[in-house]
C-alpha positions as MATLAB code, in Angstrom:
seq = 'MTSLAPASAGLAPTYSNREQLHAQAGAVRNQVFGKKVYVRGVVEVSNFCRENCNYCGMRRDNKSLHRYRLSLDSLRDTILKEIPDIVTDLNIQTGEDTVAIREVVLPLIDFLRKETNLGISVCLGTHTPKIYDELKQAGASYYIIKLETGNRDHYAEVNAPGTFDERLEAIQYLARTGWAVSSGFILGLPGQTEAHIEETLELLGDLPLAGSSVSPFISGEQTPFAGSPAGDLELTLDCIARMRLRNPSYIIPAVSALNLVGRDGYARALKAGANLATINLTPSANRSDYVLYKRGRFIMHEDRVKRAVEAADCTISTKSIARTWADFHTAARF';
ca = [
       0.037   -0.028   -0.003;
       1.453    3.338   -1.063;
       1.469    6.351    1.311;
      -0.213    9.365   -0.243;
      -0.679   12.978    1.009;
      -4.332   13.859    1.578;
      -5.932   15.600   -1.347;
      -7.595   18.996   -0.973;
     -10.748   19.134    1.148;
     -12.348   21.747   -1.184;
     -13.937   19.225   -3.616;
     -17.662   20.031   -3.278;
     -18.960   18.244   -6.497;
     -21.499   19.635   -8.919;
     -23.628   17.514  -11.340;
     -21.426   18.631  -14.169;
     -18.312   17.122  -12.569;
     -19.657   14.133  -10.767;
     -18.649   11.505  -13.251;
     -15.070   12.893  -13.112;
     -15.122   13.053   -9.347;
     -16.033    9.443   -9.043;
     -13.541    8.320  -11.676;
     -10.758   10.284   -9.980;
     -11.460    8.684   -6.604;
     -11.562    5.251   -8.103;
      -8.209    5.946   -9.619;
      -6.784    7.111   -6.255;
      -7.993    3.888   -4.560;
      -6.307    1.834   -7.358;
      -3.134    3.758   -6.912;
      -3.016    2.994   -3.136;
      -4.603   -0.378   -2.982;
      -4.380   -1.658   -6.563;
      -7.956   -2.611   -7.508;
      -8.318   -4.707   -4.380;
     -11.479   -4.855   -2.477;
     -11.566   -6.368    1.051;
     -14.393   -8.735    1.973;
     -15.278   -8.690    5.577;
     -17.976  -10.874    7.208;
     -20.301   -9.465    9.770;
     -22.228  -11.268   12.494;
     -24.794   -9.271   14.491;
     -24.455  -10.800   17.900;
     -27.173   -8.868   19.779;
     -29.851   -6.403   19.218;
     -30.242   -5.330   22.815;
     -29.350   -1.516   23.001;
     -29.320    0.905   25.913;
     -29.418    3.927   23.612;
     -32.402    5.596   22.034;
     -31.386    7.015   18.699;
     -34.242    8.502   16.692;
     -32.859    6.837   13.469;
     -32.294    3.294   14.636;
     -34.952    0.537   14.940;
     -33.131   -1.082   17.862;
     -33.644    2.004   19.983;
     -34.472    0.934   23.543;
     -38.037    2.436   23.257;
     -39.053    0.104   20.526;
     -40.836   -2.293   22.748;
     -42.316   -4.312   19.754;
     -38.862   -5.474   18.694;
     -37.953   -9.174   19.540;
     -34.636   -8.950   21.412;
     -32.000  -11.635   20.951;
     -28.380  -12.456   21.841;
     -26.633  -15.259   19.876;
     -24.963  -17.998   21.781;
     -21.260  -18.496   21.756;
     -21.483  -22.027   20.607;
     -23.717  -21.172   17.620;
     -21.346  -18.486   16.519;
     -18.377  -20.797   16.734;
     -20.154  -23.218   14.439;
     -21.292  -20.582   11.991;
     -17.751  -19.106   11.610;
     -15.982  -22.448   11.298;
     -18.625  -24.104    8.883;
     -20.220  -21.365    6.837;
     -17.664  -18.503    6.368;
     -16.861  -18.045    2.697;
     -13.228  -18.414    1.609;
     -13.234  -14.900    0.215;
     -13.664  -13.366    3.841;
     -10.357  -12.157    5.324;
     -11.891  -10.223    8.290;
     -14.838  -10.548   10.710;
     -16.766   -7.725   12.143;
     -18.682   -8.495   15.355;
     -21.552   -6.110   15.801;
     -24.177   -5.474   18.567;
     -26.332   -2.721   19.935;
     -24.762   -1.121   23.006;
     -25.105   -4.212   25.125;
     -22.450   -4.803   27.714;
     -23.877   -8.134   28.679;
     -23.282   -9.369   25.056;
     -19.668   -8.046   25.324;
     -18.962   -9.982   28.437;
     -20.769  -13.215   27.744;
     -20.271  -13.558   24.057;
     -17.945  -11.016   22.256;
     -14.903  -11.344   24.346;
     -14.799  -15.207   24.487;
     -15.724  -15.159   20.685;
     -12.687  -12.914   19.861;
     -10.364  -15.150   21.925;
     -11.761  -18.171   20.039;
     -11.187  -16.484   16.580;
      -7.571  -15.385   17.524;
      -6.752  -19.004   18.408;
      -8.603  -20.901   15.668;
      -8.521  -18.644   12.518;
      -6.453  -16.175   10.693;
      -9.304  -13.657   10.398;
      -8.697   -9.959   11.117;
     -11.205   -9.018   13.861;
     -13.141   -5.814   14.006;
     -15.939   -4.712   16.436;
     -18.743   -2.301   16.227;
     -20.155   -2.184   19.758;
     -20.844    1.345   20.697;
     -19.371    3.678   23.233;
     -17.947    1.974   26.374;
     -15.380    2.467   28.962;
     -11.707    2.481   28.401;
     -11.512   -0.805   30.428;
     -13.786   -2.520   27.896;
     -11.881   -1.244   24.920;
      -8.529   -2.489   26.461;
     -10.063   -5.945   27.165;
     -11.322   -6.179   23.552;
      -7.940   -5.369   22.213;
      -6.149   -7.704   24.579;
      -8.501  -10.475   23.515;
      -7.493   -9.886   19.902;
      -9.527   -7.398   18.088;
      -7.657   -4.525   16.298;
     -10.248   -2.611   14.364;
     -12.981   -0.573   16.079;
     -15.870    0.952   14.197;
     -17.641    3.728   15.955;
     -19.823    6.002   13.902;
     -20.465    9.700   14.472;
     -23.608    9.662   12.284;
     -23.342   13.476   12.154;
     -20.402   15.827   12.737;
     -22.458   18.791   13.978;
     -22.623   18.936   17.763;
     -26.252   20.437   17.875;
     -27.531   18.051   15.237;
     -26.022   15.054   17.079;
     -28.187   16.032   19.971;
     -31.408   16.589   17.951;
     -31.157   13.028   16.455;
     -30.602   11.717   19.996;
     -27.339    9.904   18.902;
     -25.462    7.889   21.507;
     -24.444    9.720   24.562;
     -22.951   12.984   23.775;
     -21.009   14.295   20.737;
     -17.936   14.991   22.916;
     -18.052   11.505   24.473;
     -18.068    9.960   21.013;
     -14.906   11.995   19.927;
     -13.259   11.240   23.206;
     -13.769    7.528   22.490;
     -12.264    7.861   18.885;
      -9.305    9.688   20.339;
      -8.763    7.067   23.098;
      -9.097    4.072   20.779;
      -6.563    5.599   18.313;
      -4.287    6.520   20.935;
      -4.110    2.955   22.414;
      -3.226    1.305   19.126;
      -6.687    0.545   17.608;
      -7.321    1.148   13.884;
     -10.522    3.267   14.098;
     -13.322    3.694   11.576;
     -16.061    6.304   11.771;
     -18.634    7.575    9.472;
     -22.090    9.317    9.036;
     -25.574    9.016    7.684;
     -26.304   11.122    4.508;
     -29.945   12.476    4.655;
     -30.689   12.401    8.363;
     -33.693   14.598    9.048;
     -32.535   18.060   10.036;
     -29.159   17.629    8.196;
     -28.111   20.721    6.253;
     -25.474   21.104    3.486;
     -23.258   22.887    6.030;
     -23.715   19.824    8.351;
     -22.421   17.468    5.442;
     -19.366   19.723    4.927;
     -18.662   19.964    8.592;
     -18.883   16.196    8.929;
     -16.558   15.482    5.980;
     -14.086   17.908    7.324;
     -14.161   16.370   10.760;
     -13.893   12.776    9.554;
     -10.850   13.813    7.500;
      -9.137   15.279   10.478;
      -9.747   12.626   13.002;
      -7.041    9.851   13.665;
      -8.954    7.278   11.608;
      -8.076    4.274    9.504;
     -11.365    4.340    7.597;
     -14.679    6.083    7.213;
     -18.050    5.412    5.825;
     -21.259    7.237    4.582;
     -24.673    5.463    4.528;
     -27.733    6.869    2.876;
     -30.539    7.411    5.507;
     -33.396    4.868    5.478;
     -36.364    5.665    7.774;
     -37.353    2.919   10.112;
     -40.929    2.035   10.567;
     -40.691    1.883   14.412;
     -38.570    5.160   14.913;
     -39.521    8.773   15.379;
     -38.312    9.369   11.751;
     -40.635    6.999   10.163;
     -41.720    8.220    6.760;
     -38.939   10.642    6.361;
     -37.331   10.704    2.879;
     -34.346    8.501    2.109;
     -30.837    9.808    1.648;
     -29.807   10.582   -1.848;
     -27.743    7.966   -3.701;
     -25.757   10.500   -5.793;
     -24.862   12.669   -2.934;
     -23.854    9.541   -0.863;
     -21.562    8.388   -3.763;
     -20.181   11.914   -3.973;
     -19.293   11.810   -0.184;
     -17.500    8.408   -0.734;
     -15.421    9.855   -3.443;
     -14.565   12.892   -1.508;
     -13.515   10.759    1.526;
     -11.198    8.824   -0.836;
      -9.683   11.987   -2.400;
      -9.130   13.571    1.016;
      -7.700   10.397    2.804;
      -6.304    8.098    0.102;
      -5.425    5.289    2.564;
      -8.703    5.041    4.254;
     -10.754    1.780    4.336;
     -14.166    2.917    2.879;
     -16.919    0.346    2.736;
     -19.754    0.078    0.170;
     -22.832   -0.429    2.307;
     -25.760   -2.613    1.594;
     -28.361    0.292    2.138;
     -27.029    1.837   -1.097;
     -29.019   -0.711   -2.907;
     -32.156    0.385   -1.252;
     -31.918    3.897   -2.618;
     -30.762    3.210   -6.182;
     -29.979    0.730   -8.827;
     -26.435   -0.745   -8.660;
     -25.570    1.575   -5.740;
     -23.229   -1.039   -4.282;
     -21.066   -1.490   -7.288;
     -21.149    2.251   -8.127;
     -19.684    2.892   -4.602;
     -16.791    0.667   -5.430;
     -16.297    2.640   -8.801;
     -16.274    5.825   -6.635;
     -13.429    4.734   -4.493;
     -14.841    2.327   -1.798;
     -12.717   -0.676   -1.201;
     -14.554   -2.864    1.449;
     -17.538   -5.199    0.843;
     -19.325   -6.992    3.608;
     -21.128  -10.387    3.607;
     -23.737  -10.868    6.306;
     -23.183  -13.991    8.335;
     -26.023  -13.457   10.949;
     -28.288  -16.475   11.085;
     -31.359  -15.881    8.798;
     -33.728  -16.328   11.751;
     -32.292  -13.226   13.507;
     -31.478  -10.815   10.650;
     -34.892   -9.274   10.383;
     -34.609   -8.321   14.099;
     -31.335   -6.464   13.636;
     -33.083   -3.357   12.384;
     -30.691   -0.584   11.923;
     -33.209    1.042    9.700;
     -36.078   -1.159    8.639;
     -36.763   -4.917    8.403;
     -36.691   -4.991    4.612;
     -32.904   -5.042    4.394;
     -30.810   -5.727    1.423;
     -28.550   -8.632    2.398;
     -25.167   -9.008    0.619;
     -24.163  -12.615    0.215;
     -21.126  -14.134   -1.413;
     -22.434  -14.106   -5.018;
     -23.788  -10.524   -4.784;
     -20.381   -9.319   -3.444;
     -18.559  -11.070   -6.334;
     -20.768   -9.637   -8.854;
     -20.457   -6.160   -7.571;
     -16.657   -6.372   -7.404;
     -16.573   -7.631  -10.954;
     -19.052   -4.798  -12.148;
     -16.630   -2.321  -10.595;
     -13.716   -3.804  -12.403;
     -12.002   -4.697   -9.152;
     -10.608   -7.878   -7.582;
     -11.024   -9.364   -4.128;
      -8.149   -9.081   -1.776;
      -6.497  -12.085   -0.170;
      -4.924   -9.968    2.431;
      -6.872   -8.890    5.524;
      -7.640   -5.286    6.556;
      -5.916   -6.103    9.903;
      -2.674   -7.225    8.154;
      -2.788   -4.372    5.755;
      -3.020   -1.790    8.595;
      -0.260   -3.466   10.498;
       2.011   -3.536    7.470;
       1.223    0.104    6.736;
       2.185    1.216   10.107;
       5.324   -0.851   10.293;
       6.511    0.761    6.998;
       5.654    4.233    8.229;
       8.071    3.732   11.124;
      10.990    3.366    8.891;
];
C-alpha cells in the first residue's frame, strides 16, 4: 500500500463534474490499494441496546422488537462451517449491550484469534476504556464507531448515542491506544443541512482514523423518523469519492443500504473509491430483528459481493484489513 498525501478538502462536487469526481476517486483507490476490495463478514450478535437514537430501529423504546443474543456455541459453528473463503476479516456487531460483550463477544474474539487467521473488527458502541482495552487484549484490532453527524447540535437533535464529545473522546482514546478506528455518518438524516455535511466530512478527514463510511438514511417504521425521505444515492456516492480523495489510505466500505436507494448503488460505490464489501453471516432467523433501519434489508451474500466487485472492475483481496493496516504502520516507522 502506497502512502499518499491527503488531497484537498475543497472538492464540493456539482452535477457537471460528478462522473469525473467518481472516476478520480476510483483511480486514487487503485493507486493506493491496486484494484483490491477487502471482503469482511459481519455477525450481528445482539440487538439489545441501551441507547435511544431517533434513526435506529433497535432503540430501547422500541418495545415491539424481538430482542436476541446469539450463543457463543452457535457463533463458533457458524464461523467455522459457513464463512466463505473470500472473507479475510470478521466484524462483530451489537447494539450497546455490555452483557453481550462480556458473555459472547470477548470469548468469541479469543476463539477467533486461536482458531482462525481472520482480522477481527468490532462495532459495539461507546463504552469504558477498560472494555476497549479488554477487547484489544482479546485480539480485536479494528474498532468501528460512527459519528452519524459531525455537527454537535444536530447530534443532540437526532438523539445519537451519549454526547458528541463522548463519541469524539472515544475515537481519540481508541486511536491513542493502538486501535485502527473507523467512523462515518448518515447522509440525509432529518434536520441535516449542506453545512452539516461539509462539517462532517471535514471532521472525519481530520480525526485519527483508518477508515470512514457514509450510509444513505433509510427511515425505520418503528422510529420517530418513520416516513422521512431516504438519503440521496448520488450525494452519498459523492461523499464516498470525497472521502477517498481527502484520505487516500482510508478503508471505505460500500454499504448494503445503497441498493435500497438506487440501482447498482453498491457497485457504483466501489467505482467511486470504496474498497470494502461486507457479507452478512448473521443467522437468517435473526437478521430481520437487527433493524438498523427497517426490516426490509438488502442482504449481501457471497455471489452478490462477487458480482459487484466484478462490475466495478476490481478484484478481491486475499490479505486482511488487519494485516494491511499493521504492515502500513510498520512501513511508516522506517
